[in-house]
C-alpha positions as CSV (number, residue, x, y, z in Angstrom):
1,X,142.7,-78.9,60.0
2,X,142.4,-75.6,58.3
3,X,143.0,-75.5,54.5
4,X,143.0,-72.3,52.3
5,X,142.9,-72.9,48.6
6,X,143.7,-70.1,46.2
7,X,140.7,-69.9,43.8
8,X,141.9,-67.1,41.6
9,X,141.3,-68.2,38.0
10,X,137.9,-69.8,38.6
11,X,136.3,-67.0,36.5
12,X,138.6,-67.5,33.5
13,X,138.1,-69.3,30.2
14,X,137.9,-73.0,30.9
15,X,141.2,-74.2,29.4
16,X,144.5,-75.4,30.8
17,X,145.2,-74.1,34.3
18,X,141.8,-72.6,35.0
19,X,140.3,-76.0,34.1
20,X,142.7,-77.8,36.5
21,X,141.8,-75.4,39.3
22,X,138.1,-75.7,38.8
23,X,138.0,-79.5,38.4
24,X,140.4,-80.3,41.3
25,X,138.4,-78.0,43.7
26,X,135.1,-79.7,42.5
27,X,136.6,-83.1,43.1
28,X,137.9,-82.1,46.5
29,X,134.4,-80.9,47.5
30,X,133.2,-84.5,47.0
31,X,135.8,-86.2,49.3
32,X,134.0,-88.1,52.1
33,X,135.8,-86.7,55.1
34,X,136.2,-83.1,53.9
35,X,133.3,-81.9,56.0
36,X,135.2,-82.8,59.1
37,X,137.8,-80.1,58.2
38,X,137.8,-76.3,57.6
39,X,138.4,-75.9,53.9
40,X,138.0,-72.6,52.1
41,X,138.5,-71.4,48.6
42,X,139.5,-67.7,48.5
43,X,138.8,-65.5,45.6
44,X,139.2,-61.7,44.9
45,X,136.2,-59.7,46.0
46,X,133.7,-59.2,43.2
47,X,134.8,-62.3,41.2
48,X,131.9,-63.9,39.5
49,X,132.2,-67.7,39.3
50,X,129.8,-70.4,38.3
51,X,131.3,-73.1,40.6
52,X,128.9,-74.5,43.1
53,X,130.3,-76.2,46.2
54,X,128.6,-78.2,49.0
55,X,131.3,-78.7,51.5
56,X,134.0,-76.1,50.8
57,X,133.4,-72.5,51.8
58,X,134.0,-69.8,49.3
59,X,135.4,-66.6,50.8
60,X,135.9,-63.3,49.1
61,X,139.0,-61.3,50.0
62,X,139.5,-57.6,49.3
63,X,141.1,-57.1,45.9
64,X,144.5,-55.5,45.8
65,X,147.7,-55.5,43.9
66,X,149.7,-58.7,44.4
67,X,146.5,-60.2,45.7
68,X,148.0,-63.8,45.9
69,X,150.6,-62.7,48.4
70,X,148.9,-59.8,50.2
71,X,145.4,-61.2,50.5
72,X,145.3,-65.0,49.9
73,X,148.6,-65.9,51.6
74,X,148.2,-63.4,54.3
75,X,144.7,-64.9,55.1
76,X,146.2,-68.4,55.3
77,X,149.0,-67.2,57.6
78,X,146.6,-65.3,59.8
79,X,144.5,-68.5,60.2
80,X,147.6,-70.8,60.6
81,X,146.3,-72.8,57.7
82,X,147.9,-74.9,55.0
83,X,147.9,-72.9,51.8
84,X,147.3,-74.6,48.5
85,X,148.0,-72.9,45.1
86,X,146.8,-74.9,42.1
87,X,148.1,-72.4,39.5
88,X,151.7,-72.0,38.3
89,X,152.5,-69.2,40.7
90,X,155.1,-68.4,43.3
91,X,154.5,-68.5,47.1
92,X,156.2,-66.7,50.0
93,X,154.2,-68.4,52.8
94,X,156.2,-71.5,53.9
95,X,153.2,-73.7,55.0
96,X,152.1,-74.2,51.5
97,X,151.8,-76.6,48.5
98,X,152.6,-74.9,45.2
99,X,151.7,-76.3,41.7
100,X,154.0,-75.8,38.7
101,X,152.3,-77.2,35.7
102,X,155.4,-77.2,33.4
103,X,158.6,-75.2,32.9
104,X,158.4,-74.8,29.2
105,X,159.1,-71.0,29.3
106,X,162.3,-71.6,31.3
107,X,163.4,-74.3,29.0
108,X,162.8,-72.3,25.8
109,X,164.5,-69.0,26.8
110,X,166.7,-68.5,23.7
111,X,165.7,-66.1,20.9
112,X,162.9,-64.4,22.7
113,X,161.4,-61.0,21.9
114,X,161.5,-58.2,24.4
115,X,157.9,-58.9,25.4
116,X,158.6,-62.6,25.7
117,X,161.8,-61.9,27.8
118,X,159.6,-59.9,30.3
119,X,157.2,-62.8,30.6
120,X,160.2,-65.2,31.0
121,X,161.7,-63.2,33.9
122,X,158.3,-62.9,35.6
123,X,157.7,-66.6,35.4
124,X,161.3,-67.5,36.5
125,X,160.9,-65.3,39.6
126,X,157.5,-66.8,40.4
127,X,158.7,-70.4,40.0
128,X,161.8,-69.7,42.0
129,X,159.7,-68.4,44.9
130,X,157.6,-71.5,44.8
131,X,160.6,-73.8,44.8
132,X,162.4,-72.0,47.6
133,X,159.4,-71.4,49.9
134,X,156.7,-74.1,49.5
135,X,157.0,-77.1,51.8
136,X,156.0,-79.2,48.8
137,X,155.6,-78.9,45.1
138,X,153.1,-80.5,42.7
139,X,153.2,-81.0,38.9
140,X,151.0,-82.8,36.4
141,X,153.3,-85.5,34.9
142,X,156.4,-87.5,35.5
143,X,157.9,-85.6,32.6
144,X,157.4,-82.3,34.2
145,X,158.7,-83.6,37.5
146,X,161.9,-84.7,35.8
147,X,162.2,-81.3,34.1
148,X,161.8,-79.5,37.5
149,X,164.2,-81.8,39.3
150,X,166.9,-81.1,36.7
151,X,166.4,-77.4,36.3
152,X,166.0,-76.5,40.0
153,X,168.2,-79.4,41.3
154,X,165.4,-80.8,43.5
155,X,165.1,-84.2,45.1
156,X,162.3,-86.4,43.9
157,X,160.7,-86.3,47.4
158,X,160.0,-82.6,47.0
159,X,157.6,-83.1,44.1
160,X,154.3,-85.1,43.7
161,X,152.5,-85.8,40.5
162,X,148.7,-85.4,40.0
163,X,147.5,-85.1,36.5
164,X,144.4,-83.9,34.7
165,X,141.0,-85.5,33.9
166,X,138.2,-85.6,31.4
167,X,134.9,-85.8,33.3
168,X,134.1,-82.2,32.6
169,X,132.7,-83.5,29.4
170,X,130.1,-85.8,30.9
171,X,127.3,-83.3,31.3
172,X,128.3,-81.1,28.4
173,X,125.7,-80.7,25.7
174,X,127.2,-80.1,22.2
175,X,126.4,-76.9,20.5
176,X,126.2,-77.7,16.8
177,X,125.4,-74.2,15.7
178,X,129.2,-74.0,15.0
179,X,128.4,-75.9,11.8
180,X,125.8,-73.3,10.7
181,X,128.3,-70.5,11.3
182,X,131.0,-72.4,9.4
183,X,129.2,-74.3,6.6
184,X,132.5,-75.4,5.0
185,X,133.1,-77.7,8.0
186,X,131.6,-81.1,7.0
187,X,130.9,-83.5,9.8
188,X,133.2,-86.5,9.8
189,X,135.5,-85.1,7.1
190,X,138.0,-83.0,9.0
191,X,140.9,-83.3,11.4
192,X,140.4,-81.1,14.5
193,X,143.2,-79.3,16.4
194,X,142.8,-77.2,19.6
195,X,145.1,-75.1,21.7
196,X,146.4,-71.6,22.3
197,X,147.8,-70.1,19.2
198,X,151.4,-70.1,20.4
199,X,154.6,-71.4,18.7
200,X,155.1,-74.5,20.8
201,X,151.6,-75.8,19.8
202,X,153.2,-76.3,16.4
203,X,150.2,-75.5,14.3
204,X,152.7,-74.7,11.5
205,X,152.9,-78.5,11.1
206,X,149.3,-78.6,10.1
207,X,149.7,-75.7,7.6
208,X,152.6,-77.5,6.0
209,X,150.8,-80.8,5.9
210,X,147.8,-79.2,4.3
211,X,150.0,-78.0,1.5
212,X,151.3,-81.5,0.9
213,X,147.7,-83.0,1.1
214,X,145.3,-80.3,-0.3
215,X,142.3,-82.6,0.0
216,X,142.8,-83.0,3.7
217,X,140.5,-80.8,5.8
218,X,141.6,-79.2,9.1
219,X,139.8,-77.1,11.7
220,X,141.8,-75.3,14.3
221,X,140.3,-73.8,17.4
222,X,142.2,-71.6,19.9
223,X,142.8,-68.2,21.2
224,X,145.8,-65.9,20.6
225,X,147.4,-64.5,23.7
226,X,148.4,-61.2,22.3
227,X,150.3,-60.3,25.5
228,X,152.8,-63.0,24.5
229,X,152.4,-63.8,20.8
230,X,151.5,-61.7,17.8
231,X,148.4,-62.7,16.0
232,X,149.3,-65.3,13.5
233,X,145.7,-65.9,12.2
234,X,146.6,-64.8,8.7
235,X,148.9,-67.8,8.4
236,X,145.9,-70.2,8.4
237,X,145.3,-69.9,4.7
238,X,143.6,-73.1,3.5
239,X,142.7,-74.2,7.0
240,X,139.5,-73.3,8.8
241,X,140.4,-71.3,11.9
242,X,137.4,-70.7,14.3
243,X,139.2,-68.9,17.1
244,X,138.2,-69.4,20.7
245,X,134.9,-71.2,21.2
246,X,132.8,-72.3,24.1
247,X,133.1,-75.8,25.6
248,X,129.8,-76.8,24.0
249,X,131.1,-75.8,20.6
250,X,134.4,-77.5,21.2
251,X,132.5,-80.7,22.0
252,X,130.6,-80.5,18.8
253,X,133.8,-80.0,16.8
254,X,135.6,-82.8,18.7
255,X,132.8,-85.4,18.4
256,X,132.3,-84.9,14.7
257,X,136.0,-85.0,13.7
258,X,137.8,-87.8,12.0
259,X,140.5,-87.4,14.6
260,X,142.2,-85.0,16.9
261,X,145.6,-83.8,15.7
262,X,147.9,-82.6,18.5
263,X,151.4,-81.7,17.1
264,X,152.5,-79.8,20.1
265,X,156.3,-79.7,20.7
266,X,156.0,-79.3,24.5
267,X,153.3,-80.1,27.1
268,X,153.1,-80.6,30.8
269,X,150.3,-83.0,30.3
270,X,148.0,-82.4,27.3
271,X,144.2,-82.4,28.0
272,X,142.9,-82.4,24.4
273,X,144.0,-86.0,23.5
274,X,142.4,-87.1,26.8
275,X,139.2,-85.4,25.8
276,X,139.3,-87.0,22.4
277,X,139.7,-90.5,23.9
278,X,136.8,-89.8,26.3
279,X,134.6,-89.0,23.2
280,X,135.8,-92.1,21.4
281,X,137.7,-90.1,18.8
282,X,141.1,-91.2,17.6
283,X,144.0,-88.9,18.7
284,X,147.1,-88.3,16.6
285,X,149.8,-86.7,18.8
286,X,153.4,-85.6,18.6
287,X,155.8,-88.3,19.5
288,X,157.3,-86.6,22.5
289,X,158.0,-88.1,26.0
290,X,155.0,-86.8,27.9
291,X,152.6,-88.1,25.3
292,X,154.2,-91.5,25.6
293,X,153.9,-91.3,29.4
294,X,150.3,-90.3,29.5
295,X,148.7,-92.1,26.6
296,X,150.9,-95.1,25.9
297,X,149.6,-97.2,23.0
298,X,146.1,-95.7,23.0
299,X,146.9,-93.0,20.5
300,X,148.6,-92.6,17.1
301,X,152.0,-90.9,17.0
302,X,153.5,-88.6,14.4
303,X,157.0,-87.4,13.7
304,X,156.7,-83.6,13.8
305,X,159.7,-83.3,11.5
306,X,157.8,-85.1,8.7
307,X,155.1,-82.8,7.2
308,X,154.4,-85.2,4.4
309,X,152.6,-87.8,6.6
310,X,149.2,-88.9,5.3
311,X,147.0,-88.8,8.3
312,X,144.4,-91.1,6.8
313,X,147.1,-93.8,6.6
314,X,148.1,-93.1,10.2
315,X,144.6,-93.8,11.3
316,X,144.9,-97.3,9.9
317,X,147.4,-98.2,12.6
318,X,146.0,-100.3,15.4
319,X,145.9,-98.7,18.9
320,X,144.8,-100.0,22.3
321,X,141.4,-99.2,23.8
322,X,141.6,-96.1,26.1
323,X,139.9,-97.4,29.2
324,X,143.1,-97.8,31.2
325,X,144.2,-94.2,30.3
326,X,140.7,-92.8,31.2
327,X,140.7,-94.6,34.5
328,X,144.2,-93.5,35.5
329,X,143.8,-89.9,34.5
330,X,140.5,-88.7,35.8
331,X,139.3,-85.7,37.9
332,X,137.9,-88.2,40.5
333,X,141.4,-89.7,40.8
334,X,143.0,-86.2,40.9
335,X,140.8,-85.1,43.7
336,X,141.4,-88.2,45.8
337,X,145.2,-87.9,45.3
338,X,145.1,-84.1,46.2
339,X,143.1,-84.8,49.4
340,X,145.6,-87.5,50.4
341,X,148.5,-85.2,49.8
342,X,146.9,-82.3,51.7
343,X,146.2,-84.4,54.7
344,X,149.8,-85.8,54.6
345,X,151.5,-82.5,54.3
346,X,149.3,-80.9,56.9
347,X,150.6,-83.3,59.5
348,X,154.2,-82.1,59.0
């Protein structure tokens, strides 16, 4: 069978969706019978990627406007292939599987700025194309599946769930030079938070909690997407904000933290708590449905409406060992599930 996978995003910073694209493709490359099939990853011409594959061919397609439709999909159609899009993007080509990681933007459409409204409309059009045209949809949690079913009035059979993993940490060497650059960060004495600097990540909870507990130390790592959100970095008074950092520096900060704090109000999945558990670091997460679904009793929960919580006391609560979570949510498992889905959908 012929499979064309859209690899656009492989050259981007390794977080969120680019991480998912990279790790799923890497895991697919390891499937035992993939060599018996024609599987290609297509990328825009001139894209520099570090991903090395043994069994999946990488093909560059001429760059152009609307590349996903005019190049990637057109190439799949020309070759009568099943088209797989791992990013949250629309599709026109019918013989396709489209991934929608979450529909947060569609759920939170009230009170948006002009710039945010433009992004909302763009995403709504994209997701609607995916829903109306793809032969099958994929998302990363049962929570997101339920959201999609309700919003788009879809049957359960239209959507499969394949989550994220953690093995990208296995060969990662920590870069502890971050502690030289920020000497105020003392190993083992701070709570670590990571994510894009956007309102739904709820870093304001940390700022408010810091004011109630001045002796508590926090480190926040993340990048501001200025195309969507204005830079709020000046609001981090009293908290060490280190901006975007490499995976190696993230590893150093995560491994030397007292715990990860993840107060996000909305997630499709939530990779940072999974990374914390993989490193043996406690995770304190917002008590929202998707966190309960993914992590069960292996993490600590916080009420995001209560900013007076003493995190040191939260850590005294007993939690279960994370082995079951790490086994269930792995890139190895994700690759196997994706390959099963691809073969199944290609037969129809």
